[in-house]
GUPAPA-55692 format. One record per atom (N, C-alpha, C): x, z, y. Coordinates in nm, 3 decimals. Atoms other than C-alpha are relative to their C-alpha. Example, Ala and Ser with C-alpha at 12.3 -4.5 7.8 and 13.67 -1.06 7.14 Angstrom:
residues 2
+---------+---------+---------+
!      px !      pz !      py !
+---------+---------+---------+
!   0.089 !   0.000 !  -0.119 !
!   1.230 !   0.780 !  -0.450 !
!   0.090 !   0.000 !   0.120 !
!  -0.082 !  -0.006 !  -0.119 !
!   1.367 !   0.714 !  -0.106 !
!  -0.077 !   0.073 !   0.109 !
+---------+---------+---------+
//
This chain:
residues 73
+---------+---------+---------+
!      px !      pz !      py !
+---------+---------+---------+
!  -0.132 !   0.004 !   0.056 !
!   0.697 !   0.036 !   1.030 !
!   0.083 !   0.114 !   0.054 !
!  -0.078 !  -0.106 !  -0.064 !
!   0.855 !   0.273 !   1.277 !
!  -0.038 !   0.136 !  -0.057 !
!   0.047 !  -0.130 !   0.051 !
!   0.641 !   0.566 !   1.156 !
!   0.050 !   0.023 !  -0.143 !
!  -0.047 !  -0.014 !   0.137 !
!   0.731 !   0.500 !   0.792 !
!   0.147 !   0.034 !  -0.006 !
!  -0.144 !  -0.026 !  -0.003 !
!   1.101 !   0.496 !   0.872 !
!   0.026 !   0.143 !   0.048 !
!  -0.019 !  -0.136 !  -0.051 !
!   1.075 !   0.816 !   1.075 !
!  -0.038 !   0.105 !  -0.106 !
!   0.038 !  -0.093 !   0.106 !
!   0.890 !   0.990 !   0.791 !
!   0.106 !   0.005 !  -0.109 !
!  -0.107 !   0.005 !   0.101 !
!   1.155 !   0.875 !   0.543 !
!   0.122 !   0.078 !   0.046 !
!  -0.115 !  -0.073 !  -0.053 !
!   1.428 !   1.013 !   0.768 !
!  -0.021 !   0.151 !  -0.007 !
!   0.034 !  -0.142 !   0.009 !
!   1.246 !   1.348 !   0.754 !
!  -0.021 !   0.044 !  -0.145 !
!   0.010 !  -0.035 !   0.141 !
!   1.238 !   1.336 !   0.374 !
!  -0.137 !  -0.018 !  -0.062 !
!   0.134 !   0.025 !   0.052 !
!   0.877 !   1.226 !   0.331 !
!  -0.003 !  -0.139 !  -0.063 !
!   0.009 !   0.132 !   0.063 !
!   0.847 !   0.947 !   0.072 !
!  -0.115 !  -0.080 !   0.059 !
!   0.097 !   0.082 !  -0.072 !
!   0.666 !   0.664 !   0.244 !
!   0.008 !  -0.144 !  -0.048 !
!   0.006 !   0.142 !   0.031 !
!   0.553 !   0.313 !   0.157 !
!  -0.078 !  -0.069 !   0.112 !
!   0.062 !   0.075 !  -0.108 !
!   0.478 !   0.080 !   0.447 !
!  -0.052 !  -0.132 !  -0.057 !
!   0.061 !   0.125 !   0.042 !
!   0.243 !  -0.212 !   0.386 !
!  -0.015 !  -0.089 !   0.124 !
!   0.012 !   0.095 !  -0.110 !
!   0.267 !  -0.518 !   0.610 !
!  -0.055 !  -0.132 !  -0.054 !
!   0.039 !   0.133 !   0.042 !
!   0.127 !  -0.869 !   0.604 !
!   0.120 !  -0.094 !   0.016 !
!  -0.114 !   0.092 !   0.003 !
!   0.358 !  -1.163 !   0.542 !
!   0.032 !  -0.058 !   0.138 !
!  -0.022 !   0.049 !  -0.136 !
!   0.318 !  -1.268 !   0.906 !
!   0.105 !   0.085 !   0.075 !
!  -0.084 !  -0.093 !  -0.074 !
!   0.526 !  -0.965 !   1.012 !
!   0.128 !   0.041 !  -0.072 !
!  -0.122 !  -0.033 !   0.076 !
!   0.815 !  -0.967 !   0.764 !
!   0.123 !   0.000 !   0.091 !
!  -0.118 !   0.006 !  -0.087 !
!   1.073 !  -1.075 !   1.022 !
!   0.005 !   0.116 !   0.098 !
!   0.004 !  -0.113 !  -0.093 !
!   0.959 !  -0.812 !   1.270 !
!   0.031 !   0.131 !  -0.072 !
!  -0.025 !  -0.122 !   0.077 !
!   0.963 !  -0.543 !   1.001 !
!   0.148 !   0.013 !  -0.033 !
!  -0.144 !  -0.002 !   0.029 !
!   1.317 !  -0.636 !   0.900 !
!   0.079 !   0.037 !   0.126 !
!  -0.070 !  -0.030 !  -0.125 !
!   1.427 !  -0.624 !   1.264 !
!  -0.015 !   0.147 !   0.037 !
!   0.023 !  -0.142 !  -0.031 !
!   1.270 !  -0.281 !   1.318 !
!   0.084 !   0.087 !  -0.093 !
!  -0.078 !  -0.079 !   0.096 !
!   1.434 !  -0.148 !   1.001 !
!   0.148 !  -0.002 !   0.038 !
!  -0.141 !   0.010 !  -0.039 !
!   1.772 !  -0.275 !   1.117 !
!   0.029 !   0.082 !   0.125 !
!  -0.017 !  -0.076 !  -0.124 !
!   1.730 !  -0.128 !   1.465 !
!  -0.002 !   0.150 !  -0.029 !
!   0.012 !  -0.142 !   0.035 !
!   1.633 !   0.205 !   1.306 !
!   0.111 !   0.049 !  -0.093 !
!  -0.115 !  -0.040 !   0.079 !
!   1.950 !   0.204 !   1.097 !
!  -0.018 !  -0.005 !  -0.150 !
!   0.025 !   0.013 !   0.144 !
!   1.797 !   0.125 !   0.757 !
!  -0.032 !  -0.146 !  -0.029 !
!   0.026 !   0.144 !   0.013 !
!   1.840 !  -0.253 !   0.719 !
!  -0.061 !  -0.041 !  -0.134 !
!   0.057 !   0.035 !   0.131 !
!   1.739 !  -0.247 !   0.353 !
!  -0.127 !   0.079 !  -0.031 !
!   0.123 !  -0.077 !   0.019 !
!   1.424 !  -0.039 !   0.406 !
!  -0.104 !  -0.088 !  -0.070 !
!   0.098 !   0.081 !   0.074 !
!   1.169 !  -0.160 !   0.150 !
!  -0.141 !   0.015 !   0.057 !
!   0.140 !  -0.005 !  -0.041 !
!   0.811 !  -0.247 !   0.239 !
!  -0.080 !  -0.093 !  -0.089 !
!   0.091 !   0.082 !   0.081 !
!   0.513 !  -0.390 !   0.055 !
!  -0.057 !  -0.110 !   0.090 !
!   0.048 !   0.115 !  -0.077 !
!   0.394 !  -0.733 !   0.165 !
!  -0.125 !  -0.057 !  -0.065 !
!   0.123 !   0.064 !   0.046 !
!   0.042 !  -0.870 !   0.137 !
!  -0.028 !  -0.120 !   0.089 !
!   0.030 !   0.119 !  -0.081 !
!  -0.101 !  -1.201 !   0.262 !
!  -0.071 !   0.034 !   0.131 !
!   0.062 !  -0.008 !  -0.132 !
!  -0.203 !  -1.237 !   0.625 !
!  -0.113 !  -0.102 !   0.004 !
!   0.038 !  -0.115 !  -0.081 !
!  -0.459 !  -1.203 !   0.780 !
!  -0.085 !   0.098 !  -0.080 !
!   0.090 !  -0.096 !   0.065 !
!  -0.659 !  -0.893 !   0.694 !
!  -0.115 !   0.042 !   0.091 !
!   0.096 !  -0.046 !  -0.099 !
!  -0.862 !  -0.837 !   1.011 !
!  -0.145 !  -0.039 !  -0.024 !
!   0.138 !   0.047 !   0.018 !
!  -1.166 !  -1.035 !   0.906 !
!  -0.043 !  -0.001 !  -0.146 !
!   0.034 !  -0.003 !   0.142 !
!  -1.171 !  -0.963 !   0.534 !
!  -0.117 !   0.093 !  -0.027 !
!   0.109 !  -0.087 !   0.044 !
!  -1.470 !  -0.816 !   0.359 !
!   0.061 !   0.122 !  -0.069 !
!  -0.052 !  -0.116 !   0.074 !
!  -1.435 !  -0.472 !   0.201 !
!   0.050 !  -0.036 !  -0.140 !
!  -0.043 !   0.041 !   0.134 !
!  -1.410 !  -0.640 !  -0.140 !
!   0.134 !  -0.075 !   0.006 !
!  -0.127 !   0.071 !  -0.016 !
!  -1.133 !  -0.872 !  -0.018 !
!   0.113 !   0.096 !   0.033 !
!  -0.101 !  -0.101 !  -0.031 !
!  -0.947 !  -0.575 !   0.129 !
!   0.041 !   0.078 !  -0.125 !
!  -0.028 !  -0.069 !   0.126 !
!  -0.976 !  -0.402 !  -0.206 !
!   0.096 !  -0.083 !  -0.085 !
!  -0.090 !   0.089 !   0.074 !
!  -0.808 !  -0.704 !  -0.367 !
!   0.141 !   0.003 !   0.059 !
!  -0.133 !  -0.007 !  -0.064 !
!  -0.525 !  -0.692 !  -0.113 !
!   0.067 !   0.133 !  -0.036 !
!  -0.056 !  -0.129 !   0.040 !
!  -0.480 !  -0.323 !  -0.192 !
!   0.051 !  -0.005 !  -0.143 !
!  -0.046 !   0.015 !   0.138 !
!  -0.455 !  -0.410 !  -0.560 !
!   0.130 !  -0.078 !  -0.006 !
!  -0.124 !   0.077 !  -0.006 !
!  -0.186 !  -0.664 !  -0.473 !
!   0.116 !   0.087 !   0.047 !
!  -0.106 !  -0.085 !  -0.056 !
!   0.008 !  -0.402 !  -0.278 !
!   0.040 !   0.113 !  -0.094 !
!  -0.025 !  -0.119 !   0.081 !
!  -0.018 !  -0.126 !  -0.538 !
!   0.129 !  -0.004 !  -0.081 !
!  -0.126 !   0.000 !   0.075 !
!   0.267 !  -0.235 !  -0.770 !
!   0.123 !   0.013 !   0.090 !
!  -0.111 !  -0.008 !  -0.094 !
!   0.495 !  -0.277 !  -0.469 !
!   0.016 !   0.142 !   0.054 !
!  -0.001 !  -0.137 !  -0.052 !
!   0.398 !   0.063 !  -0.330 !
!   0.056 !   0.097 !  -0.104 !
!  -0.049 !  -0.088 !   0.106 !
!   0.457 !   0.233 !  -0.663 !
!   0.151 !  -0.016 !  -0.022 !
!  -0.144 !   0.025 !   0.015 !
!   0.799 !   0.069 !  -0.691 !
!   0.078 !   0.066 !   0.115 !
!  -0.065 !  -0.059 !  -0.116 !
!   0.893 !   0.179 !  -0.339 !
!   0.007 !   0.152 !  -0.013 !
!   0.006 !  -0.146 !   0.015 !
!   0.787 !   0.536 !  -0.418 !
!   0.065 !   0.049 !  -0.129 !
!  -0.066 !  -0.037 !   0.124 !
!   0.972 !   0.529 !  -0.750 !
!  -0.094 !   0.042 !  -0.110 !
!   0.102 !  -0.038 !   0.096 !
!   0.653 !   0.559 !  -0.951 !
!  -0.038 !  -0.113 !  -0.093 !
!   0.038 !   0.116 !   0.081 !
!   0.653 !   0.224 !  -1.128 !
!   0.005 !   0.029 !  -0.147 !
+---------+---------+---------+
//
């Protein structure tokens, strides 16, 4: 989250993807960094033990959110 915000501050369009377990933390980091409405894509938690095919499905879930964040929808 921090890296995405720092890149945005430098003018680099960025889309951060987090799992739903970390929404509150992501919101807190965004607020601390001075961008309380910083958008991020949210996918279901957990991802650590998913198969490559399951990860591909999570990426598909994130894609519309990422495109919206980047203004490419």
